[in-house]
C-alpha positions as CSV (number, residue, x, y, z in Angstrom):
1,M,10.2,11.6,-62.5
2,T,12.5,14.9,-63.4
3,N,15.6,16.1,-61.6
4,N,13.5,19.2,-59.9
5,S,10.8,16.9,-58.6
6,S,13.3,14.3,-57.3
7,Q,15.3,17.3,-55.6
8,A,12.1,18.9,-54.3
9,E,11.2,15.6,-52.9
10,Q,15.2,15.5,-51.3
11,D,15.1,19.0,-50.1
12,Q,11.5,18.1,-48.6
13,A,13.0,14.9,-46.5
14,K,16.0,16.5,-45.5
15,T,13.6,19.5,-44.0
16,R,11.5,16.7,-42.7
17,L,14.3,14.3,-41.3
18,A,15.7,17.6,-39.8
19,E,12.3,18.3,-37.9
20,L,12.3,14.6,-36.8
21,R,15.9,14.6,-35.5
22,K,15.0,17.8,-33.2
23,E,11.8,16.5,-31.8
24,I,13.6,12.9,-30.8
25,E,16.4,14.6,-29.6
26,Y,13.9,16.6,-27.4
27,H,11.7,13.8,-26.2
28,A,14.9,11.7,-25.5
29,H,16.7,14.3,-23.6
30,R,13.3,14.5,-21.2
31,Y,13.0,10.7,-20.6
32,Y,17.0,10.0,-20.5
33,V,18.0,13.1,-18.5
34,L,15.2,14.9,-16.7
35,D,13.3,11.6,-16.1
36,D,10.4,13.9,-17.2
37,P,8.6,12.4,-20.8
38,V,5.8,13.8,-21.9
39,I,5.3,11.6,-24.8
40,D,4.6,7.6,-24.3
41,D,6.8,5.3,-25.5
42,G,4.3,4.0,-28.2
43,Q,4.7,7.6,-29.7
44,Y,8.1,8.0,-29.4
45,D,8.5,4.7,-31.4
46,R,6.3,5.7,-34.1
47,L,8.6,9.0,-34.3
48,F,11.7,6.9,-34.6
49,R,10.7,4.4,-37.3
50,S,9.4,7.8,-39.5
51,L,12.9,8.6,-39.0
52,L,14.6,5.3,-39.9
53,D,12.2,5.2,-43.2
54,L,13.0,8.1,-44.5
55,E,16.6,7.8,-43.9
56,D,16.3,4.1,-46.1
57,A,14.7,6.1,-48.6
58,F,17.3,9.2,-48.2
59,P,20.6,7.2,-47.1
60,E,22.7,10.4,-48.3
61,L,21.1,12.5,-45.7
62,I,22.1,10.2,-42.9
63,S,23.9,12.9,-40.4
64,S,26.9,11.9,-38.1
65,D,24.4,12.7,-35.2
66,S,21.2,10.9,-36.1
67,P,19.2,9.3,-33.4
68,S,19.2,6.0,-36.4
69,L,22.6,5.6,-35.0
70,R,21.1,3.8,-31.8
71,V,20.6,0.8,-33.4
72,G,24.0,0.3,-34.4
73,G,26.0,0.0,-37.3
74,E,27.8,-2.2,-39.6
75,P,30.3,-4.7,-37.5
76,L,34.1,-3.7,-37.0
77,D,37.2,-5.6,-38.1
78,Q,38.8,-4.6,-34.6
79,F,38.9,-1.8,-32.5
80,E,41.8,1.2,-33.3
81,Q,43.4,3.0,-30.9
82,A,42.1,6.8,-29.7
83,E,44.8,8.5,-27.5
84,H,42.9,10.5,-24.8
85,V,43.3,14.6,-24.6
86,L,44.1,14.3,-21.0
87,P,45.2,11.2,-19.2
88,M,42.1,9.2,-17.6
89,L,43.8,9.1,-14.3
90,S,42.8,6.2,-11.8
91,L,41.7,6.9,-7.9
92,G,43.1,6.2,-4.8
93,N,41.0,4.5,-2.4
94,V,39.9,5.0,1.4
95,F,37.8,2.3,3.2
96,D,36.8,4.1,6.7
97,E,36.3,7.5,8.1
98,A,40.0,7.7,9.6
99,E,41.6,6.9,6.1
100,L,39.1,10.0,4.7
101,A,40.6,12.3,7.4
102,G,44.0,11.4,6.5
103,F,43.2,12.2,2.6
104,E,42.3,15.8,4.2
105,E,45.2,15.7,6.1
106,K,47.3,15.2,3.0
107,M,46.0,17.8,0.6
108,Q,46.4,20.0,3.8
109,R,49.6,19.6,4.3
110,Y,50.6,19.8,0.1
111,L,48.9,23.2,0.7
112,Q,50.2,24.0,3.8
113,S,46.7,25.4,5.2
114,N,44.5,24.3,7.4
115,E,41.4,25.9,5.5
116,S,38.2,24.3,5.2
117,I,37.1,22.2,2.3
118,V,33.9,21.9,0.2
119,Y,33.8,18.6,-1.4
120,L,31.1,16.9,-3.9
121,A,30.1,13.3,-3.0
122,E,29.0,11.1,-5.7
123,P,28.1,7.6,-5.9
124,K,30.9,5.4,-7.5
125,L,29.2,3.0,-10.2
126,D,30.1,-0.1,-10.8
127,G,30.2,0.2,-14.5
128,L,32.9,1.1,-17.5
129,A,34.8,4.5,-17.6
130,V,34.4,6.1,-20.9
131,E,35.6,9.5,-22.6
132,L,33.2,11.3,-25.3
133,V,34.7,14.1,-27.2
134,Y,32.3,16.6,-28.8
135,E,32.9,19.2,-31.7
136,K,30.9,22.1,-32.1
137,G,28.7,20.0,-30.1
138,V,28.6,16.9,-31.9
139,L,29.8,13.9,-30.4
140,V,33.0,12.7,-33.0
141,L,34.6,10.2,-30.8
142,G,34.2,7.9,-27.6
143,A,36.8,5.8,-26.0
144,T,37.5,3.4,-23.0
145,R,40.0,4.3,-20.6
146,G,42.5,1.7,-21.8
147,D,45.4,2.8,-19.8
148,G,44.9,6.2,-19.3
149,L,46.8,7.4,-21.9
150,V,45.2,5.3,-24.9
151,G,41.7,3.8,-25.1
152,E,40.0,1.7,-27.3
153,N,37.9,3.8,-30.1
154,I,34.3,2.1,-29.2
155,T,32.4,5.5,-31.2
156,A,30.1,3.7,-32.8
157,Q,28.8,1.1,-29.8
158,L,28.6,4.4,-27.6
159,Q,26.1,6.0,-30.4
160,T,23.7,3.1,-29.5
161,V,23.3,4.0,-25.6
162,R,20.3,6.1,-25.8
163,S,21.3,8.4,-22.5
164,I,24.1,9.5,-24.2
165,P,23.8,13.0,-26.1
166,L,25.0,12.4,-30.4
167,R,24.5,16.5,-30.7
168,L,24.6,18.9,-27.1
169,R,21.8,21.3,-26.5
170,Q,22.7,24.6,-26.4
171,S,22.9,26.4,-23.2
172,T,20.3,29.1,-22.1
173,G,22.4,30.8,-19.9
174,K,24.7,33.7,-20.5
175,E,27.2,34.0,-23.9
176,T,30.1,33.1,-21.8
177,E,28.4,30.0,-21.3
178,K,28.1,28.7,-24.6
179,I,29.4,24.7,-25.2
180,P,33.4,25.3,-25.9
181,E,34.6,23.9,-29.9
182,Q,35.8,21.0,-27.9
183,L,34.4,19.4,-24.7
184,V,35.5,16.3,-23.5
185,V,33.6,14.7,-21.0
186,R,34.2,11.7,-18.8
187,G,31.2,9.4,-17.7
188,E,30.3,5.8,-16.7
189,V,28.1,3.4,-19.1
190,F,26.5,1.0,-16.8
191,F,23.8,-1.9,-16.9
192,P,20.9,-1.2,-15.1
193,R,19.8,-4.3,-12.4
194,Q,16.6,-5.0,-14.1
195,G,18.0,-5.6,-17.6
196,F,21.2,-7.3,-16.4
197,N,18.5,-9.7,-14.9
198,D,16.4,-9.8,-17.9
199,Q,19.6,-10.4,-20.0
200,N,20.8,-13.4,-18.2
201,K,17.1,-14.8,-17.9
202,Q,17.5,-14.9,-21.8
203,R,21.2,-16.6,-21.8
204,G,20.0,-18.8,-19.9
205,K,17.1,-20.0,-21.7
206,E,19.2,-19.9,-25.1
207,G,22.0,-22.5,-23.3
208,K,24.3,-19.4,-22.9
209,S,26.6,-18.2,-20.2
210,L,25.5,-16.0,-17.7
211,F,27.3,-12.2,-17.2
212,A,28.7,-12.4,-13.7
213,N,27.7,-9.3,-12.8
214,P,26.7,-6.0,-14.3
215,R,29.8,-4.4,-14.6
216,N,31.2,-7.6,-16.8
217,A,28.3,-7.1,-18.5
218,A,28.3,-3.5,-19.4
219,A,32.2,-3.8,-20.5
220,G,31.3,-6.9,-22.5
221,S,28.7,-5.1,-24.3
222,L,30.8,-2.0,-25.1
223,R,33.3,-4.3,-26.6
224,Q,31.3,-6.2,-29.2
225,L,32.8,-5.0,-32.7
226,D,29.0,-5.4,-33.8
227,P,27.3,-2.3,-32.6
228,K,23.9,-4.1,-33.1
229,I,24.9,-6.3,-30.2
230,T,25.4,-3.5,-28.3
231,A,22.5,-1.6,-29.4
232,A,20.2,-4.9,-28.1
233,R,21.3,-4.5,-24.6
234,P,20.2,-1.9,-22.3
235,L,23.0,0.1,-21.4
236,D,23.0,3.5,-19.4
237,F,24.7,6.6,-18.8
238,F,26.0,9.1,-16.0
239,V,28.5,11.8,-16.9
240,Y,30.8,12.7,-13.9
241,G,33.6,15.1,-15.2
242,V,35.0,17.1,-17.8
243,A,38.7,16.4,-18.9
244,D,39.8,19.7,-18.9
245,T,38.0,22.1,-16.4
246,T,39.5,25.5,-17.8
247,T,37.2,25.4,-21.1
248,L,33.9,25.8,-18.9
249,P,31.8,28.5,-18.3
250,C,31.8,27.9,-13.8
251,K,34.2,27.2,-10.8
252,E,33.0,24.8,-9.3
253,L,31.8,21.1,-9.3
254,E,27.8,21.5,-8.1
255,A,27.4,24.2,-11.3
256,M,29.3,22.1,-13.8
257,F,26.7,19.1,-13.0
258,A,23.8,21.7,-13.4
259,W,25.1,23.1,-16.4
260,L,26.0,19.4,-18.4
261,Q,22.5,18.2,-17.5
262,E,21.5,21.6,-19.2
263,I,22.9,20.9,-22.5
264,G,22.1,17.2,-22.2
265,F,24.1,14.6,-20.2
266,P,22.1,12.6,-17.4
267,V,23.8,13.5,-14.0
268,N,23.1,11.1,-11.3
269,P,20.5,12.9,-9.1
270,L,22.5,11.5,-6.0
271,I,25.6,13.9,-6.5
272,K,25.4,16.3,-2.9
273,S,27.7,19.1,-1.6
274,C,29.4,18.6,1.6
275,Q,30.5,20.8,3.9
276,G,33.4,19.4,5.4
277,L,34.2,15.5,6.0
278,S,31.3,15.1,8.7
279,E,28.7,15.8,5.8
280,V,30.9,13.4,3.5
281,A,30.6,10.5,6.0
282,A,26.9,10.7,6.5
283,Q,26.2,11.1,3.0
284,Y,28.8,7.8,2.4
285,H,26.3,5.9,5.1
286,H,23.0,7.1,3.3
287,L,24.5,5.6,-0.1
288,Q,25.6,2.6,2.0
289,Q,21.9,2.4,3.7
290,I,20.3,2.6,0.3
291,R,22.5,0.8,-2.5
292,H,20.8,-2.5,-2.8
293,D,17.3,-0.3,-3.7
294,L,18.8,2.0,-6.2
295,E,18.4,0.6,-10.2
296,Y,21.9,0.2,-10.8
297,E,24.8,-0.9,-8.9
298,I,27.5,1.0,-6.6
299,D,30.9,-0.1,-4.9
300,G,31.2,3.2,-3.2
301,M,31.4,7.2,-3.0
302,V,33.7,9.3,-5.1
303,V,34.8,12.2,-3.0
304,K,36.1,15.4,-4.9
305,V,37.2,18.5,-4.3
306,A,34.4,21.2,-5.4
307,D,36.2,24.1,-6.3
308,F,38.6,24.0,-9.7
309,A,41.1,26.4,-8.2
310,L,41.6,24.2,-5.4
311,Q,41.8,21.1,-8.0
312,Q,44.5,22.8,-9.9
313,R,46.5,23.7,-7.0
314,L,46.7,20.6,-5.5
315,G,47.3,18.9,-9.2
316,N,48.1,15.0,-9.7
317,T,50.6,12.3,-9.0
318,A,51.7,9.9,-11.5
319,R,48.4,7.7,-11.6
320,A,45.8,9.5,-9.7
321,P,44.6,13.4,-8.6
322,R,44.9,14.5,-5.4
323,W,41.8,16.2,-5.0
324,A,39.8,13.1,-5.0
325,T,39.4,9.6,-4.1
326,A,36.9,6.5,-3.8
327,W,35.2,5.9,-0.3
328,K,34.7,2.1,-1.0
329,F,32.0,0.1,0.1
330,P,32.8,-4.2,1.6
331,A,33.0,-6.2,-1.1
332,V,30.0,-7.9,-2.8
333,Q,32.3,-10.6,-4.5
334,A,34.8,-12.8,-2.8
335,T,36.5,-16.0,-3.6
336,T,36.5,-18.8,-1.1
337,R,36.2,-22.9,-1.1
338,L,33.6,-25.0,-1.6
339,L,34.0,-27.4,1.5
340,G,30.3,-29.3,0.8
341,V,26.8,-29.3,-0.2
342,H,23.5,-29.7,1.6
343,F,19.6,-30.5,0.3
344,Q,17.4,-28.9,1.1
345,V,13.3,-29.5,1.1
346,G,10.9,-26.8,0.4
347,R,7.1,-27.0,1.1
348,T,6.6,-28.2,-2.4
349,G,8.9,-30.9,-2.4
350,A,11.9,-28.8,-4.3
351,V,15.1,-30.0,-3.7
352,T,17.5,-27.2,-3.5
353,P,21.4,-27.7,-3.4
354,V,23.0,-25.2,-1.1
355,A,26.4,-24.8,-0.7
356,E,28.6,-25.1,2.5
357,L,31.5,-22.4,2.4
358,E,34.8,-21.6,4.1
359,P,33.3,-18.3,5.5
360,V,34.2,-15.4,4.5
361,H,33.3,-11.7,4.9
362,V,31.2,-10.4,2.2
363,D,29.0,-7.3,1.7
364,G,29.5,-6.5,5.3
365,A,28.7,-10.1,6.5
366,M,30.2,-13.4,7.1
367,V,28.6,-15.7,4.3
368,K,28.8,-19.5,5.5
369,R,26.2,-20.8,2.8
370,A,25.7,-20.1,-1.0
371,S,22.7,-21.5,-3.5
372,L,23.8,-23.8,-5.7
373,H,19.8,-23.8,-7.3
374,N,19.4,-27.0,-9.3
375,R,21.3,-30.0,-10.8
376,D,21.4,-28.2,-14.7
377,E,22.9,-25.2,-12.6
378,I,25.8,-27.2,-10.9
379,E,26.9,-29.2,-14.1
380,R,26.5,-26.2,-16.3
381,K,29.2,-24.5,-13.5
382,E,31.2,-27.6,-13.8
383,L,31.3,-27.3,-10.0
384,E,33.6,-29.7,-7.6
385,I,33.5,-29.9,-4.1
386,G,37.1,-28.5,-3.0
387,D,36.8,-25.7,-5.4
388,T,37.9,-22.3,-5.2
389,V,34.6,-20.4,-6.0
390,L,33.4,-17.1,-6.8
391,I,30.5,-16.0,-4.5
392,Q,28.0,-12.8,-4.8
393,R,25.9,-11.4,-2.0
394,A,23.7,-8.3,-3.3
395,G,21.1,-7.1,-0.3
396,D,19.6,-9.4,1.3
397,V,19.5,-12.3,-0.9
398,I,21.1,-15.3,0.0
399,P,24.6,-15.8,-1.6
400,E,24.9,-17.6,-5.1
401,V,27.7,-19.4,-6.3
402,I,29.1,-17.7,-9.5
403,K,31.4,-20.1,-11.1
404,P,34.8,-22.0,-9.9
405,V,37.7,-20.9,-10.5
406,K,39.6,-23.9,-12.7
407,E,43.0,-22.7,-12.0
408,K,43.6,-23.1,-8.7
409,R,42.3,-26.9,-8.5
410,D,45.0,-29.4,-7.7
411,G,43.2,-32.4,-8.6
412,T,41.6,-33.6,-4.8
413,E,38.6,-32.2,-5.9
414,R,35.6,-34.4,-6.1
415,A,32.1,-34.8,-8.0
416,I,28.9,-33.2,-6.3
417,I,26.5,-36.3,-6.2
418,F,22.7,-35.3,-6.3
419,P,21.1,-37.5,-4.0
420,K,18.3,-40.3,-5.5
421,N,16.4,-40.4,-2.4
422,C,14.7,-37.0,-0.3
423,P,17.5,-36.7,2.3
424,V,14.7,-35.8,5.2
425,C,12.1,-39.0,4.2
426,D,14.3,-41.1,2.4
427,H,10.9,-41.3,-0.1
428,P,12.3,-41.7,-3.7
429,L,13.1,-38.5,-5.8
430,H,11.5,-37.1,-9.1
431,R,12.3,-34.8,-12.1
432,P,8.9,-34.1,-14.0
433,E,9.9,-34.2,-17.5
434,G,10.8,-30.1,-18.8
435,E,11.4,-28.9,-15.4
436,A,14.8,-28.0,-13.5
437,I,13.6,-28.9,-10.3
438,T,14.1,-32.4,-8.4
439,R,10.9,-32.9,-6.2
440,C,9.9,-35.3,-3.0
441,I,6.7,-36.1,-4.1
442,N,5.7,-37.5,-0.4
443,P,3.3,-35.4,1.0
444,H,4.0,-36.8,4.2
445,C,7.7,-35.2,4.0
446,P,8.8,-33.7,7.5
447,A,10.8,-31.1,5.7
448,Q,7.7,-30.0,3.9
449,R,5.5,-30.2,6.6
450,L,7.4,-27.7,8.4
451,Q,7.7,-25.6,5.1
452,S,4.0,-25.5,4.7
453,L,3.1,-24.6,8.3
454,I,5.8,-21.5,8.0
455,Y,4.0,-20.4,5.1
456,F,0.3,-21.0,6.1
457,A,1.2,-19.3,9.0
458,G,3.2,-15.9,7.0
459,K,2.9,-12.9,5.1
460,A,2.0,-14.8,2.6
461,G,-0.7,-16.7,4.2
462,L,-3.0,-15.9,7.1
463,D,-0.5,-13.7,8.4
464,I,-0.9,-14.9,12.1
465,D,1.2,-12.4,14.2
466,G,3.5,-13.9,16.8
467,L,3.6,-17.1,14.8
468,G,6.8,-16.2,12.8
469,R,9.5,-18.6,11.0
470,K,11.6,-18.8,14.4
471,N,8.7,-19.0,16.5
472,M,6.8,-21.7,14.0
473,E,10.0,-23.9,14.5
474,Q,10.2,-23.7,18.0
475,L,6.7,-25.2,18.3
476,V,7.3,-27.9,15.5
477,K,10.3,-28.8,17.5
478,V,8.6,-29.3,20.8
479,G,5.8,-30.8,19.5
480,L,3.4,-28.5,20.3
481,V,2.5,-28.2,16.1
482,R,2.7,-31.1,14.0
483,D,0.3,-30.0,11.1
484,I,-2.1,-27.0,10.6
485,P,-5.1,-27.7,12.5
486,D,-2.6,-28.0,15.5
487,I,-2.2,-24.4,15.1
488,F,-5.9,-23.6,16.1
489,Q,-5.7,-25.8,18.8
490,L,-3.0,-24.3,21.0
491,K,-2.9,-23.8,24.6
492,H,-2.4,-20.5,26.7
493,E,-0.4,-22.7,29.5
494,K,2.1,-24.1,27.3
495,L,3.1,-21.8,25.2
496,A,3.4,-19.1,28.1
497,A,5.6,-22.0,29.6
498,L,8.4,-22.1,26.5
499,D,11.9,-20.8,26.6
500,G,11.9,-17.3,25.7
501,W,7.8,-17.1,25.6
502,G,5.5,-15.8,28.1
503,E,2.3,-14.6,29.6
504,K,2.3,-11.7,27.1
505,S,3.5,-13.8,24.2
506,A,1.0,-16.7,24.6
507,D,-2.0,-13.7,24.6
508,K,-1.0,-12.4,21.7
509,L,-0.5,-15.7,19.6
510,I,-4.0,-17.1,21.0
511,R,-5.9,-14.1,19.8
512,A,-4.1,-13.7,16.7
513,V,-5.0,-17.4,15.9
514,V,-9.0,-16.6,17.0
515,M,-8.8,-13.7,14.7
516,A,-7.2,-15.9,11.7
517,A,-10.0,-18.3,12.2
518,Q,-12.3,-15.8,10.4
519,T,-10.8,-15.2,7.1
520,P,-11.7,-15.0,3.6
521,L,-11.8,-18.2,1.4
522,S,-9.2,-16.9,-1.5
523,R,-6.6,-15.8,1.5
524,F,-7.5,-19.7,3.0
525,V,-7.0,-21.6,0.1
526,G,-3.6,-19.6,-0.7
527,A,-2.1,-19.6,2.7
528,L,-2.7,-23.9,1.8
529,G,0.7,-23.7,-0.5
530,I,-1.0,-25.7,-3.1
531,R,1.5,-26.1,-6.2
532,H,0.8,-23.5,-8.7
533,V,-2.1,-21.8,-7.0
534,G,-0.8,-18.1,-5.9
535,E,-2.6,-15.1,-4.6
536,V,-4.5,-14.6,-8.3
537,T,-5.5,-18.2,-9.0
538,A,-7.1,-18.5,-5.4
539,Q,-8.8,-15.5,-5.7
540,L,-10.4,-16.9,-9.5
541,L,-11.3,-20.0,-7.2
542,A,-12.8,-18.4,-4.9
543,G,-15.2,-16.2,-7.4
544,H,-15.7,-19.4,-9.3
545,F,-16.9,-21.9,-6.8
546,I,-18.0,-19.5,-4.1
547,S,-17.4,-22.0,-1.2
548,L,-14.9,-23.9,-0.3
549,E,-18.0,-27.2,-0.2
550,G,-18.2,-26.0,-3.7
551,L,-14.4,-26.6,-4.3
552,L,-14.1,-29.6,-2.7
553,T,-16.7,-31.3,-5.2
554,A,-15.0,-29.8,-8.2
555,M,-14.2,-32.1,-10.8
556,R,-10.8,-31.4,-13.4
557,E,-12.9,-30.4,-15.7
558,D,-14.7,-27.9,-13.6
559,L,-11.6,-26.3,-12.5
560,L,-10.3,-25.9,-16.5
561,E,-13.9,-23.5,-17.1
562,V,-12.1,-21.0,-14.7
563,E,-11.1,-18.6,-17.0
564,G,-7.2,-18.4,-15.9
565,I,-6.5,-21.8,-14.9
566,G,-4.6,-24.5,-17.0
567,D,-3.7,-28.0,-17.0
568,Q,-1.1,-28.2,-14.8
569,A,-3.0,-25.9,-11.9
570,A,-5.8,-27.9,-12.4
571,A,-4.2,-31.3,-12.1
572,S,-2.8,-29.8,-8.9
573,I,-5.8,-28.3,-6.8
574,F,-7.6,-31.6,-7.8
575,D,-4.8,-34.1,-6.8
576,Y,-4.8,-31.7,-3.7
577,F,-8.3,-31.8,-2.4
578,A,-9.0,-35.5,-3.8
579,D,-6.4,-36.3,-0.9
580,T,-8.3,-38.1,2.0
581,S,-5.6,-36.5,4.5
582,T,-6.1,-33.2,3.4
583,R,-10.1,-33.8,3.3
584,E,-9.6,-35.1,7.0
585,M,-7.5,-31.8,7.7
586,L,-10.0,-29.3,6.1
587,D,-13.0,-31.0,8.4
588,Q,-10.6,-31.0,11.6
589,M,-10.2,-27.2,11.1
590,Q,-13.7,-26.8,10.6
591,T,-14.5,-28.5,13.1
592,L,-12.1,-26.2,15.5
593,G,-13.5,-22.8,14.3
594,L,-12.2,-22.3,11.2
595,T,-15.2,-20.2,9.4
596,L,-14.7,-19.2,5.9
597,Q,-16.0,-15.8,4.4
598,E,-17.6,-16.8,1.2
599,A,-17.3,-14.8,-2.0
600,K,-19.5,-12.6,-3.4
601,K,-22.3,-14.0,-5.7
602,T,-21.1,-14.0,-9.5
603,G,-23.2,-11.3,-11.4
604,S,-23.4,-9.1,-7.7
605,A,-20.1,-7.0,-8.4
606,P,-19.6,-4.1,-10.7
607,L,-16.2,-5.5,-12.0
608,E,-17.3,-8.9,-12.6
609,G,-16.1,-10.5,-15.9
610,R,-13.3,-7.5,-16.2
611,V,-9.6,-8.2,-16.1
612,F,-7.5,-5.8,-14.8
613,L,-3.8,-4.8,-15.2
614,F,-1.8,-2.0,-13.8
615,T,1.3,-0.2,-15.1
616,G,3.2,2.8,-14.3
617,T,2.5,4.7,-10.8
618,L,-0.4,5.8,-9.3
619,S,-0.3,9.4,-7.4
620,G,-3.3,8.9,-4.7
621,L,-3.7,5.2,-3.9
622,S,-1.1,2.5,-3.7
623,R,-0.8,-0.4,-6.1
624,N,-2.2,-2.9,-3.5
625,E,-5.1,-0.3,-2.5
626,A,-6.2,-0.6,-6.2
627,K,-5.9,-3.9,-6.6
628,Q,-7.9,-4.6,-3.5
629,L,-10.6,-2.2,-5.1
630,V,-10.9,-4.6,-8.0
631,K,-11.1,-7.8,-6.4
632,E,-13.7,-6.3,-3.7
633,Q,-16.0,-5.5,-6.7
634,G,-15.7,-8.5,-8.6
635,G,-13.3,-7.9,-10.9
636,R,-9.7,-10.0,-11.9
637,V,-6.0,-8.6,-11.7
638,V,-3.3,-9.8,-14.0
639,S,0.7,-9.3,-14.0
640,S,1.3,-9.6,-17.7
641,L,-0.7,-8.7,-21.0
642,S,-2.6,-10.9,-22.8
643,K,-6.2,-11.1,-25.2
644,K,-7.8,-11.4,-21.8
645,V,-6.7,-8.1,-20.2
646,T,-10.4,-5.7,-20.6
647,D,-8.7,-2.7,-18.9
648,L,-5.4,-1.4,-18.6
649,V,-5.0,1.2,-15.8
650,A,-2.0,3.3,-16.8
651,G,0.0,5.7,-14.5
652,A,2.6,7.9,-14.5
653,K,5.5,6.9,-16.4
654,S,4.0,4.1,-17.9
655,G,6.2,1.6,-19.9
656,S,5.9,-0.7,-22.9
657,K,2.4,-2.3,-22.0
658,L,0.6,0.9,-22.3
659,K,1.2,0.9,-26.3
660,K,0.9,-2.9,-26.4
661,A,-2.4,-2.3,-24.9
662,E,-3.6,0.2,-27.7
663,D,-2.2,-1.8,-30.6
664,M,-4.3,-4.5,-29.0
665,G,-7.6,-2.2,-28.6
666,I,-7.1,-2.7,-24.9
667,V,-9.5,0.3,-23.0
668,V,-7.2,2.4,-21.5
669,L,-7.6,4.0,-18.1
670,G,-6.5,6.9,-16.2
671,E,-6.1,7.2,-12.6
672,E,-9.1,9.2,-12.5
673,Q,-11.2,7.2,-14.8
674,F,-10.2,4.2,-12.9
675,Q,-11.5,6.0,-9.4
676,Q,-14.5,7.0,-10.9
677,I,-15.3,3.3,-12.1
678,T,-14.4,1.7,-8.9
679,G,-16.5,4.6,-6.6
680,R,-13.5,6.1,-5.3
681,A,-14.5,9.6,-5.4
682,E,-12.1,10.9,-2.5
683,V,-8.6,9.3,-2.6
684,R,-6.7,9.2,0.7
685,E,-2.9,10.0,0.3
686,E,-0.8,6.7,0.6
């Protein structure tokens, strides 16, 4: 190869690399900042692979802003120090509307003015604050907050966070809106909820300690000396400010965020301009209401004076700006004492240890109990009765014990003893090999019976209106219901006479029970709560065996012929229906009027033999409606991708399943195509 041809190849590679970087930067901006991708994940991955291959062939052409930095570079020996251009100050806190009013009064006294103030309210992310320095639009330094004056240089780690722009996009506005020669922005790196949960599941499988919370996970991920470890974690980023607002082409915060988004930074969509404290308070309560539905953790709301000139007049104290404060939510974590442990028995016999705690307020609720999950979790966390423990509560989820505070032990703590016999029926407990759950295998255990009754009548079962958990517990306690058939022979006069009931409540329940007695076979089988049998498996059984009689006469080998049913499920189903008490119960229910609607005969449905998987968002109908359409027409619906899937229905913002399905040669249907094959000519709004 001649020098000329070598130079020609290099020039060609240089041109192609510039094109790839520009294209990847454009699509990353569409995905991470605008949340409006125009290509799927597979196409993006192929562009990225082309870039990596070309840079591997021509390493001398790798630029300081190349998207290849996203995968992480060589490990560092240690972190260098990075001095902040301007101090990264802390924020003061307020905890209620009275303290918020006090925050405003202090500003007005300082200004010697009662002029009205426009605020900007933004979610306070529970992550790690970082500073990003751009020179001529290129990221040259990223640092932690540190002590506010000096942080740690974590540039290599921050370059792997895909939502952080490596090169800024030029503003399309006026000449005066060009990016400054040096732009220093601040923002929050955080761990999305789903990514956090996925990471902890994987760490649990690998026997590693679990992350205590998303904030610790984010901080630990950014302080990895090996950037490749950081790159493997699904970190995200929102910008929240600029160090020196005098360099900006705008005069207030709302315009600043619009400009920052235009040049490439992701901006939180829940940021809101507020005219006065009443609007600030309304936004706080709104965020508090939706916080557990967000894809990331927030622990409060930051309130800032919107006008830059007013910010400059107010200035800063030694530690915090006078023009901003954090309005914190009630804590979602707290420490308390582990007073004891009791053991609950579920409908499948699973024995779950539950911590009895010294009552403590967490996330606005008084917490007295928390889940300990299973024996392995107790041993792994080395918990003891009497420990001071860190607990966590998120949303309506039962609180859990994260870890003991071992430094506070005084020697009076004692071991948690897992029972050998069922705490309800005293039957010996059994832990199957390879499973984490210990079970009571007595089918007549009263605790299992109660939970089975609640499940049978609940939303996952026959959904009998008026027979929720509280009412079922009452009916069992007074002896009106002992087993499932008793539900179908409840008497109006006995119900009406119960404490808290009456004629209307009794009428309502009797009507609901009569309606529930006429139900599809698949729903009835699902309601029985057979171990390893959920909604999908119940549909498979009903579609294959057509009637309850067909299911009752099925042998293990017959069950294994049903596609999608494995050894464990087949054994569980066979044992359940072979039990004489189960058969007596079913006979009694049919005598009492239970009528099961049989499934359609094989071959009579247009989607017979096809297996559907849904990904992305459907616009014309809900996911549940779409699944029901498939089932009504003889098809199957599954929740994960495998070779058994025949059709992937891809809605808007489809994820990685789309690329995998294409690679596997699976038929991919758009929403319009799906509507056509299911005869859904006119689609109603959800």
